[in-house]
N, C-alpha and C positions, 0 to 999 in steps of 0.2 A: 626498313632495315636499320638497326641501330648499332653503333660502335663509337669508339672514341676518335676524334680528330687527332691528327698528329701533334698538334700544338697543345692538346688539352692539359698536359702535365708540365708545360713550361712554367717557370716561376718568376715572380717579380724581381727577386733579389738574386743576382748572379755574380756576387763579388768575386768568388774564386771558382765557381763551377762552370764547366763547359761540357757540352754533350760529346761523349766518346763513343764512336761507333767503329768497331773493328770490322774490316772487310773480310768475311770468311764464308765460303760457300757452305750450304747446308750439307751435313754428312749424309752419305748414302747408306744403304742397308749394310754394306760391308763394314762400315765403321763400328758395327755392334760386335765385331769379333774382338778377341783378346788383343790381337795386334793393333787393330784399329783403336782400341782403348788406350794403349800405350802411346800410339802416335798422337792421339788427341791430347793426352796429358802433356806431352812434350811440346806440342804446337802452342799450347796456352801458357807456356812458361812454367810448367810443373815437371818434376822428376819423380821417378819411382820412390826415391827416398822421401820426398815431400809427401807422396801419397800414403806411404806406410806410416809416416809419423802422424799424419792427420787421422788416419784410421785408428791408430793407438789412442790418440787424444779423445776421439769420439767415443771409443769403447770405455775409457776411463770415466768420461762424463756420464755415460749411460749408467755405469755402475754406481756413481755417486747420486745421480738424480732419480734413478728408477725409470727414466724415460728413454725410449728408443730414439736415437738420433741418426739421421741420415748423414753419411760421412761426407766431409768436405772434399775428400779425394775422389768422389764419384765423377767420372768424366765420360761415361758411355751413354749413348743415346738409347740404349736398350732399357735404361732406368728413367723413363720419362716421368714427368709430373703425374702423380697418381690420379686416376679418375674416381671421383666420389659420387656414388649414385644418389646421395641425399642432397647434392647440390642442385639448385634449379637449372633446368636445361638452358634457360636464357643467359646464364652466366658462364657457361663452359667455354664459349668461343670468344670471350671478351679479349681485345688486344692487351698485350702485356704492357704495364707501365714500366718506364725505364729509370734506372738509378743513374743519376748524373754526378760524376766525380772526376775532378781534374787529376792529372798525373801528379802535380805537386801535392795535392791533398792526400792522394793515395800514399805517397812516400812519407808524409808527415804522420799519417795514421799508422802505417806499418812500423815506423820507428818507435812510436809510442807503445805499440802492442808488444814489440820485441823487448823493449825495455822493461815492461811490466812482467814478462815471462822470465826475464833474466833475474829480476829481483822480486821475489814473491810479495805481493801486496799484503798477504796475510801476515808474513813475518814482520813487515813494516808496521802493520796495524798493531801487533802485539807490543812492539818496541815503543810505539807512540802512546799506548795506554799507560804502561808502567813496567818497570823491570820485573815486578812480581807476577806479571801476567804471562811471562814466557818461561819456558823450561830450558835450561842450558843443555846443549847437545841434542835438541829436538831436530829431527830430520824433516825436510820439506821437499816436495816434488815440484821442481821449478816449472815443469810443463803442466802438470795436473792442477796446480794451484789449489790443493785440497787442505782444508782445515782439519785438524785431528778431531775425530768425532767426540772424544771425551771433553776436549776443550770447548767445542761448540755447545755441548749440552750444559756445561757450567755457565757459560755466558747466557744461554737461553733461559736457564732457570733463575739465575740471578736477576736478569731483566724483569722477568715475569713476577718473581717474588716481590721485587721493589714496587712494581705497579699495584699488586694485590695489597701490599701493606698500606699504600696510600688510600686505597678504596676502603679497607677495613677501618683505618683510623678516623674516617669521617663518621663512623657509627659507634665509636667507643665513647663511653660516658663514665664518669667517676661515680662509683656507688655511693659514696658519702654525699656528693652533691644531689644525687637522685633522691636519697632519703630525706635530705633537707628540703628539697622542692616539694616532695610528697607531703611532708608535715605541714607546710604552708598551705598547700591545696586543701588538705583536710580541715584546717582551721577556717579558711575562707569559705568552704562549703557549709560549715556549721553556722557561720555568721550570715550566710546568704539565705538561710531558712526564714529569717525575719524581714527580708527585703521585700518591700511592696511590689517592686517591678518583677522580681523573681516569682513571687506568689501569684501575680496576675498572669504571668506566662505559664505557670504550672497549671492553672485552671484550664487554659486552652489545651495544654498537652493532655490533660486527663479526659478531654472530650474526643480524642483520637481513638479509633478502634484498637490500635496497637497497645494502648495503656491497659485495656481489659485483659490482655494476655501477658502482662508484665511478670507476674509471679510464675506463671507456667514456663515462660522463657528462661527465667533465672534458674528455676528448678531443673529443667532439662539440661542446661549448661553445667550445673553442678554434677549431674549424673553421666554426661557424655562429653567426649572431646570434639565431636563435630555435630552441628545442628543445621538443618535446612528450614528456612522460613519462607513461606509463600504468602503473598497478600497482594490484593489489587492496589493499583497506584493510588496514592493519597491516604493509605491507611496509617501512615506514620512510621513504617518500619525503618526507613533510612535515617530519619532524625531521632527516633525515640530508642531503638534497641541499643545503639552504642551508649546513650545516656543511661539506660537502665543499668548497664554493666558498670559504667564509670561511677555513677551515684552509689551503687551498692558497695563498691570498693572504697570509696571515700569515707564511708561510715566506719571502716575498720582501721587497723594499724597502718602506719606509713609504709611498712615493708610489703604490704599487699595491695597497694593502689594499682589499678589496672593501667596498662599502656596499650592503647587500641589503635590499630591501623585499619581504616575503612576505604576500600578501593572503589573508584567510580570510573565508568568507561570514557567519560568526557571531561575536559577541563572545566567547562562551564558548570557542570553539576557539582564538581568537587568544590568550586568556589562558593556557589550559591547555597549549597547545603551547609557548608561550614559557617557561612554568614548567619544563616537561620538558626543553627544550633547555638552559636555564641550569643545571639539575641535572646534565645529562650533561657540561656543560663545567666542572663543579666551581666555579661562581662564583655570586654573587648576582644576582638578576634586576635588570636595569637597568644592568649593566656592558656587555659586548659584545653582550648579547642583551636585548631589551626588547619591549614591546607598546604599542600605542595603539589605543584604541577611543573612541567618543563619550563624553565626560565623564570619561575616565580614561586616564592614560598612565603607564607606568613605563619611562622611558628617560633617558639622559644624553647628553652630548656624545661619550662614548666608545662609544655604541651603534652597531654596524655590521651587526647583524641585527635588523630590526624586523618583528615580526608585527603586522599591523593589519587592520582590517576593509576591505573593498573601498571603502566609502563614504569612509573617511578618506583613502585615496590619491586618490580623485576630487576631494575638496575641495582637496587639496594642488595638484593639476594646475591648478585654477583660478587659483591665485596663482603657481605655479611651473610653467609650461607645459613646460619642458624637463627637469624633474626634475634639476636641477643637482646634481651630486655623487653621484647614484645610479648604481651600476654594473650592478646586476642587479635586475630585477623578476620575482618569481615569483608567478604566479597559480594558487593552489591550488584544487582542487575545481571546476575549470571545467565538469565534467560536470553540475553542479547547474543550470547555465544560468540563474542569476539575472539579473534586469534589469541590475544594476549590473556584474556580471562580463562580460556580453556587450558592454555599452557600453565597459568598460575595454579589452576586446580591440580594439575599433574605434579607440580613442584611441592605444593602444600601436602598432597597425599603422601609423598615420600618424606617430607620434613617432620610430619607429626609422629612418625616412628622414632625419630631422634629427639623430638621435643614433646614428650608426653604431657608436659605441663601447659602447653599452649592450646588454646581453644580456637576452633574454626567455625565461623558462621556464614552460610551461604544464603543469600537473599534473592528471591525471584518474584517477579510481578505476575507470573503466570502459574497455572496449576500443573507444572511439570516437575514437581518436587521429587517424584519417584526416581526419575532419571539420575538426579544428583545424589539421592539417598543410596541408590544401588552402587554408585561409583565409590562412595565412601562406606563400603561394607554395611549397607542397610542401616545407616545412622537414623536417629529419630527426626521426624518432621513435625512442623506446626503450621497451621494456616490461620491467617488473620483475616476476618471478614472485611469486605469492602465498605463502600459508602452506604449510608442509610437512605439517601435520596435516590429514587428511581430514575433511570435514564431510558427514555423511549428511543428505540432504534428504528430508523427509516432507511430505505434503500432507494435506488435510482428511480424506480417506478413511483414511489411515494413523493419524492422531491419534485418530479415532474407534475404529479397530480396537485400537490399543495400550491405550487407556484404557477400552475397552468401554463407551463412552458411549452413552446412549440417553434417550429421553423428554425431549427438549430443550424448554424453555419458549419458545425462539425459533422459533415455528412459522410456516409459510407461511400467507398469507391466501387460500388456495385451498380449494375443496371437495374431498371425498374422491375424486371421479371424476377431478378434474384431477391429483391426486397419484398415485393408484394406476392410472389408466388409464381409457379410455372403457369403459362397460358395467359398471363396478364398482358394486355396490348395498349391500354390507355395511359394517360398521364397521371401525375400524383393527385390531381383534383378529383379523379374518379376512383382513387385507390380504395377508399373506405366502402364505397358502394360495391365495388368488386368483391371485397372481403365478405361483406354482409350477404350479398347475393350468393356467394359460394359457401356460406356458413352451414347451409343445410347438408352439405356433404361431410361435415365434421360429425364424428360420433364421439359422445362423451367418454368413450373408452379409448379413443385415440390418444396416443402419447408420443412424445419426442424423447429420444434417449438422453439421460442426464449427462452423458459424457460430451455432448455437443454444446459448444459455447453459444451463448445468445447471439454473438456477433455473426455466427454462421447460419442463423435461422432467418427464414423469410417471415413476412407478417402473419401468414396463415399458421405457421409453426409456433410463432410467439403466441398467437391467439389460443392454441391448444395448451401451451405450457402455462400461460398466465390467464386462466379462464376467469379469475375473479378481478382482473384489472380492466379498466375502461378502454374502449377502443381508441379514443384520441391519444391516450398515453402510449399504447402499443404502437400506434402509427408513428409517434415521435421516436420511440426506441428503435423502431425498424429503420428509420432514416438516419439515425445517429451512428457515428463511428465510435463504438464503445471502448476501443483501445486507446483513445486520446482523452486527455483531460479537457472537459468542456468548460472553459473559462466563462463562457456566456452564461451557462447554467449556474456556476459558482456566484457570479455577480448578481444574478436574479435571486438566488437563495438569500444572499446577504441583504438585498433590498427588502425581501419578504420579512426577514428577521427584524430589521431596523424599523420598518413601517409599523410593526406591532399589531397587525390585524389578525391575531391569532390568540390562543388561550395560554401561551407560555410566558413566563416571567422575563423581565429584562435582565441582561447579563452580558458578560464578555463572550466573544466568538473566537474560537481557535480553528484556523483553516490549515490542514495538512497538505503540503506540496512536496514533490520528490526532491527538488534542488533549488539552488540559487536562481537559475534562469527562470523557472516557473514562479518563484516568489517575486522576482522583479517584474515579470510580465503581469501578474495579477495586481501588484502594488501600483504600477503605472496605469493599469486599466481603472482602478478605483480612484486614482488621483484625477482622472479625466471625468469622473462622475460627480456631479454636484452634491449628491447625497453624502459622499464620503470625504470630499476635500474641504478645506477650510474656506475656499472661495464662495461656495454656495451656502454652507451652513457649518455649524459647529456640533453636529449631531453625532459625529464619529471621529475616532482617532485610530489610525492604522499603523501598526508596527510590524516590521519584518523580524524574524527570530531565526538565527542560525549560529553555528559554533564559533564564528569568527568575530562576534560582537564584542565590543569592549565592556568592561564592568559597568560603566556609566550608562551605556545603551541598554544593558540588561535590566538595570534598576527601574527604568521607565516602564518596561513591560510588566513588571510585577506590581507597580503602583495602581491604585484604583482611580478611575476617571470621575469627574464631577457627576452629580445626578443628571440624568437625561442624556448623557453621552455614552455611546456604545464603543467599547474597546474591541478592535479587531486585530488579532495576531495571526500573521501568515508565517507558518513555521515548517521546517523540515522535521524528520522523525525524531529530532532531539527533544521535542516536547512530549513524546510518547511516555517516557519514563524518567528521563534525566532531569527534567525541569517541571515543577508543579506551579501552575498559575491558578490560585484558589478561587478566583471569581468567575471562572468559565462556566457558562451554562449551555452554550451551543458549540457543537463540533461539526465541521464539515470535512469529511475524509475523502480525498481524491482517489484513494485506493492504490496510489502508486508510491514507490520509493526508489531511490538510487541504490543499486546493488552492484558490488564488484564481482566480476567473474574472472576466471583465469584459465587460459589454455596452456597447459604445461608443455604440450608438443611444440607450440609456437612461441612459448615464453611471452605471451601477450595478455595484458589485462584489458578488460572492458568494463566501462561503467555505464550501466544500462538501466533504463526505466523498467521496473518489474512490478508485478502485482504484489501487494502486501500479503502476508499470511493471515489466517484467521486469528491467530494469537495477536498479531500486530493490530488487526482491526478492533479486537476487543480492548486492547490497550488504548487505542484512540478513543473509543467510546467511553472508557472509564475516566477520561479527562473532563467530561461534562458532569454537572450535578454535584459539585463540591459544596455549594452553599444553598442550593435549591434543586428542585426537579430539573433534570437536564434533557437535552434533545441531541441526538447524533444522526446526521445524514451521511450515509455512505453513497458515493457516486458510482456504485456498481449495483447490479441487480441482486435480489435475494437468492436467486438461483446460483449466480456466480459465487456468492458468499458460501453457500452450502456445498456446492459440487465442484467449483473450479479452483478456489483458493487452497493453497497447501496448508496443512495444520500448523506447521512451524517453518520458520525460515531456515534455509540451509546454513549450518555453522560456517562462520567466516574462514576458519582454518581449512575448509574444503573448497574455498573460492579465491584464495590469494596465493602469490608466490611465497616460498618457504625459506628463502636464503637466509634472511636475518634471523628467523627462528632457529634454523639449524646452527648458526654460530652461537646464539644464546644457549642452546642445549650444550654445546661443546665447551663452553667457558665455565659452566656450573660444575662444581665438584661432584654433585650428585650423579651426573650423567657423563662425565668426561671419558670414562673407559667403556661405555656402552655404544653399541652401533646406533646410528640414527633410526634405522628401521625398528629396532627394539624399543627405543624411546617413544617414537611416534605411535607405535602399536598400543601403548599404555594410555594415550589420550582418550578422553571420554567418548568421542566419536572421531576416529582418526581420519586424516586425508588419504586419498588413494596413492598407491605406490608410484604411479607415474609422475605425480607432482613432486614427491620426495626425490625421486631419481633425477628429475630435471634440476631441482634446486642443488643437489649434490654435484652434479655436472657443472652447473653455473659457477659454483664456488671453486671447483677444481680449475676451471678456465681462468678465473680471476686470480688464482694462486693462493687462495685462502684456505684450501683443504687439500690434503693429500688423497691419493687413490684409496688408502686404507682408513680414510675419515679421521685423520689426525689434523689438528689445527696447525697450520704453518705459523711462523712469526707474524706474517702479514695478517693471517686470519685471526690470530689472537688480538692484535690491536684493532682490527675492524670490529670484532665482537665487543670491544670496550667502547665503541662509538655508536650511540643510539640513532643511527641513520642507516639508509640504504647502503649496502656494501660498496657500491660504486661511488657514492658521495664520500664515504669514509676513505676510499682509496685516493680520491682527488685531494683530500685534506692531507694525507700522509705524503703523497708525492709533492705537493706544494711545499711542504716543510723541507723535504730532502733536496729539492731543486731551488730552494731559497726564493720562492715567489709565494710566500705564505698568505700575505694579506689578500691578494686577488683570489687565491684559491679558496680561502675561507669565505669570501664574499659570494663567490659562485656556489659553493657548497650550501651556504645558508639559504640562498635564493632557490636552489633546487629542492631543499627540504621545507620550503615555505610555499605559500600561494604566490602566484605571479603578481608583481606590483603593478603591471600594466592593466589598466581598466578600459573597457570598450562600451561606452554608452550606446544604447540601442539606436539612437538617432544620429550618432557621430562615429559610427564604427570605422569607416574609411578614413576619416580624419585621424582617429586614434592610431590606426595602423601606419599611416604616414609618419606620424610623430615617432612611432617605435622604430620605423626604418631609418629615421634620421640619426639614430644612435648606432646603426649597424656598423660592425667592425669584422673584417676577416670572414665574411659569410658564416657568422656564428651568432646564434641566438643567445648563447651563454655569455659571450663577450659583449654582446649588445646590452644585456642586462647589467653587466659590470660597468659599462660606460654610463648608463642611466643612474646607477647607484652612486658613482663617483660624482656626477653632476649634481645629485641631490645633496651630497656631503658639502660640495662647494657652495651651493646656494644656502645651506643651513649656516654657513659661517657669517652670512650677512644678516642673520636673524630669522626668527620664526615666521614672520610675514613673507620674507623672500623664499623660504622653504616651501610654504604652502602655494605660493604663486608659481613656483617651479613645477610643482606637482600638478596643479590645475592646467597649466599651459601644455604639459607634456603627457597628460592623461595617465598619471601615476597615483597610486594610493600611498599617502604619507603613512597611514597606519601600518600597511604591510612593509614598507621600507624601514620603519622603526622596529617592527618584528624581526626583519632580516638583520638589522644592526644588533639587536639583543641576542639573537641566535648566533651570530658571528662571535660575539664575546663569549657565549657559552662554549662554542666549539674550541676557541682558544684555551679555555680552562680545561676542557677534556684533553686536548693535545698536550698541555702542560702536565696533566696527571700521568700520562703514559710516556712522557719524556721526549716529545717531539717539538717542543719549544721551551722557552724560558720556564724554569721551575717556579712554582708558587703562584702562578697567575690565577686570579679569581675574577669572574665576570663582573661582579658588583664593583670590585676595586678598579677594574678597567674602565667601567662606566664613570665612576666618580672622578678618575684622573683624566678623563678625555676632555679635550678642549671643545669649545663651542663649534658644532658643525662636523665633528669627527666622531667615529665610533670608538676610537681609542686603541684599536687592535694594532695598527701599524706601529704606534709608539711603544705599546706594551711588549710586542714581540721582538722589537729591536731591528736595527739595520742589517745585521748579519743574516737574519731570516728572510729578508726582503731585498737582497741584492739584485734579483732578476724580476722584481715585481712589475716593472714597466715593459717587460719583454712579451709583446702580444703573441709572437710565434711560439715561444716557449709555453705560454698558457694554453695555446691550442694543442700543443703536444701533451700537456698534462691532462687535458680533457680526453685525448685519445688513450692515454695510459689508464685513465679511470673507467672509461666507458666501453672499451673493447671487451667482448666481441660484438657489441652493438654497432655494426658497420653497414653503411649503404654504399653501393656502387652506383654512380650517376652515369647513365647512358645517354650520349648525345647523338642526334641524327646525323647521318652522313652530310658532308659539306655540300652546300649548294650556293649558287651565285646569283646576283642580280643581273639585269640586262647589261650593265656596264662592267661585267666580269669582276665585280667587288664581292668579296666573301661576305655573306650575310650571317649575322648571329641567329641562332635558333630562337624560337619563342619559348617562354618559360613552360608553356603547356606541352611543348614537344619533347621535353626532357623526360626520361624514365628513371625511376628510383628503385633499385633492386636490393632486396635483403636475401640472405641465405635461406631462411626458413619459410618466408611468406611470399616469395616472388615479388611482384611490383607492389609498392606502397605509394602513399601520397604525402607530400609535405603539407602540413596544416596551414590554412590561409593566414593564421596569425604569425607565422614564422617569417623572419626577415628574408628567408631563402625562398619564400613562395613565388616571388616574381624574378628570381635570379635566372639569367639566360646563359651565363657561362661561368664554369668553375675552373679555377686554375688547377685544382686537383680534383679528380673524379671520386673522392671518398668523403663521406660524411659520418660522424659518429653521433649517437643519440642516447638519451637515458631510458626512454620507454616509448612503446608504440601502443596506441589506443584504437580499439575498434568501435566505431559507431556505425554509420552507413557504410563507410569504407575503413581501410586500415590507414591511420594517420600517424605521422611522426610529428609531434608537437614542437619540440625544440631540438635543433640539430646544429652541428658545427663542422665546418670543413677541416679535414686533416690531410697531411701529405705523406710522401713516401717514407722519410726517415722516422717520424713518430710511429708509424705502423711497424716498420722493421725493428725498431729499438724497444718499443713498449707493447706491441701487440702479440698475442698468442703466447703459448708456453715454450715454443721452440721455432727455430728457422730451419727449414729443409732446403738443401741445395742439390739441384739435379740438372743434367744437361738435356735440353729439349729442342729438337729441330735446329741444332747448331748453336743454341744460346744457353748460357748458364742462367737457371731460373731459381730464384729465392721465393719460397712459399711459406706462408704462415699456417701452422697446424695442418689442416686437411687439404690445403691447396686452393681454397676459394679465393683468397687474396694472394696474388703473386706478382713478382717483379722480374724484369730482365736486367741482368748485370752485363756491362760491356766487356768484362774479362773475368777469368777465374780469380785473379787477385782481388778485384773489387768484391766478388761474392765472398771470398774467404775473409777479407778484412771486416766486412759488415757482420758476418756471423760471429767472428772472434770478438769484435767490439760489443756485440750484443751479449755474448757470454760474460765478458768482463763486467758489463754493466749489471747484469743479473747478480753476479757474485757480490758486487759492491752494494747493491740495494739490499741483498739478503743480510749482509753484515749490518747495515744501518738499521734495518727493521728489527733485526735480532737484538741490537744494542743501540737504541735511539739516542742515548746520551753521549756517544763517542763522536768526536770530530773526525772529518776525513783527513788522512794523511796527504802530503803533497802529491803523490802519484795518483791517488784516487781522485783528488781535486782535478788533476789533469784530465782524467776520463770525463768527469762532469763538464769541464770547460770545453772539451772537444765535442761532446754531444750537444751542448748548448750552442756552440759555434756552427755545427752541421745544421741544426734545426733552424737557427736564426737566419743563416745565409743561403738556404736552399731556394 
């Protein structure tokens, strides 16, 4: 039996709070009558006049907000806290948490609120801005505190227009300067024709299959506005087609020089392709060819071919809806079907109607051009043939036969009779004899249904399915767990390749693994093998490849090793299409990939290992044979390839949450007046309606979207921030409550990978170091402390910084990324008016002192008055992450033999969410070993399902942050003789010691909501003295609870 101990909500700091419990017997059934209702109101210090006034106020607020508010005047037990059928049964009988407030503090708060109602803060706000902002003779409702609707619209539009102008100004270019640059580029291109380096690169370009289709591609583009190009990986479409267009335009007049944007799904590919193209053009990167990714760009006013990530182009469209000056948009790797690329296709489909002069080229590495052609009104398609070198394709049964692999440690979890067939009684040693003895019972016409996976077949059934495969190979397959990646077999295959006792030529080996964990596992395994490490020989060099590598690390992967040395690259699916390593001869395909899935009903993402599609498998095969005949080993069976793998991967837009995309849709002029459902229905393969409805509801809960799908002021600003909406909300609230620097640090860390690293052999030591930074039962504040420690160490020099990271198991590279992202966030907030105007990330970095990221200095002391207030930062996390709340259930109190109260074990605590029931705190969390929480509430960013549902990062929050920042409204009702304040549907509720406390809290919350709405609507305004008093009161309540 689980409940909360009486002391579970006592707090460390009790400067002015004491517990107030009023002795009052529970009301009986008779109190539900009208007379009983009046008596109850009078007993609690209320009068009928009070009740009527509060009812009127609630009614006016409902009319203004559009939300149904439960009246403060409700004092009858017949209106109990409502029962919600969708709330887990485990949570319905949890003890109420009590609001603790002294009489003195009640009087102080009451005086403040009365003063605010006497003098409308809206009127004061207008006076504070300027005399021109108010109209003489304007009437105000002192109790309703309503802003005149026409005035609100003026402010809203002025604020948004200002932000939009800033965004548009980034993409405005002087036409005279453009023509001047174009003339220079044309002259440079003419001179380049006689360059020896350029001509040698041109010879290589002409050997690519894409060059053979050059004239056809240019002719089709002259005739059509949209063209779909398909071609196997390595045919040259990504590097050559943009150059075909650019070169053709540079031979004409300056006014017709093309301005091309080519999108890439990954940062690493945008950089590497831009570098390669610049090299082919015999020029430095940033001249006519450049790239732009988040936090980094290499381009100039002369750049006419820009490789960028899809997200960069989408952000540009928000401020430059017509893509002024852009002549060609090339969307590369459309077959990957990312959420952003599918949405970009929708935007471009509408945009070409307004821009008939702009050309769109879609490039796919798979033969699914018809799908995209039909989407763009049956536009023309062209296919570029693949490699001329053949690639032999082998499957699991072939790999086992070639390497003579057996006795796998990756065994099935089935008994012998399931593996070797019904009726088998012996051990594995006699298995083959049993099969052969029983083989006479097989008929050549016997068959096994194709729909049954190999994993579910016994040896006899495998013998029927694979009649041409040797018995020892089938025995190995029958014993193996085919759903797991067999690292033992991968290592054996690599040994077979390097030993060279086969007919295939030497060359680099590319091994596909699903994720970082598997890459690390195989890498460490190879380092322990003398054939692959430098201790035993120098026959091999092994590189990991993933999206987080630095540019320097990437360059080593593309370089060719000395003769006699085999290069082995262990990669995620980034090497399928985004990165080309041209000396690869061998591919080992594990058959697995990491794939995101999303449960809209539970608002939960899962990152799970899944089988690749046939299209993925063919992409991986195509990576071999760039320079000679190639070989590809798929570590799944031929039957699995033909009958079990899906033809194509499910589009990402059908597997991810849609909140951020909904905001992007609403901020674009193209779709602002359309319903979300109508816009999503136009996507090439739309997501299901349940996912869309879940996203819309989440945005309404966050206050970013109205019920009729209009962007609120908060939603508008969140849409301008290229981050998860909750991270964006943290940034905005950090600005408004003057704790901007730590808020940006936490926001940047949430938008990045974790800087904490856990070596396989030192995982517990790493977790202990992480817990040493723990603050306030919060993973987020723990990360903040680690980051601040890194900044302090960096002041002593680079060596001290690296030593700090080594000692505390931190990644210096990730910490540097967080610092860069933090500066970028400061620039974004500056653009939308939430901190000093004119901040630029690069300028902040240049002005920063050694060891600091520069943001604290750049944003100024006013924006950081509360930056050292840990309790306030916890409240900001609550404001940002609600409704992602966990209730902590503690076992009933028990005592030792000496009658001393014992703390529960961490494993005895239960963590309850509204939608998923019980969940688990991840072992990497600083809260994993916590035995007692001062407050029984935690907030979190996301939950992830693996074997169980885990909360990775969470932070404790308390009563006042939830009441003041959680939910869209506070409901007040009388329940069993106590006044109960509940958030939204009543899953989170608190007991007030009196009617006055309940009324004061609800009133303060309403005043705060009004204040924040003004600030979000007009971020450039300063708070007037009365509004500052509200902020100060709230900060004081939170800090001293």
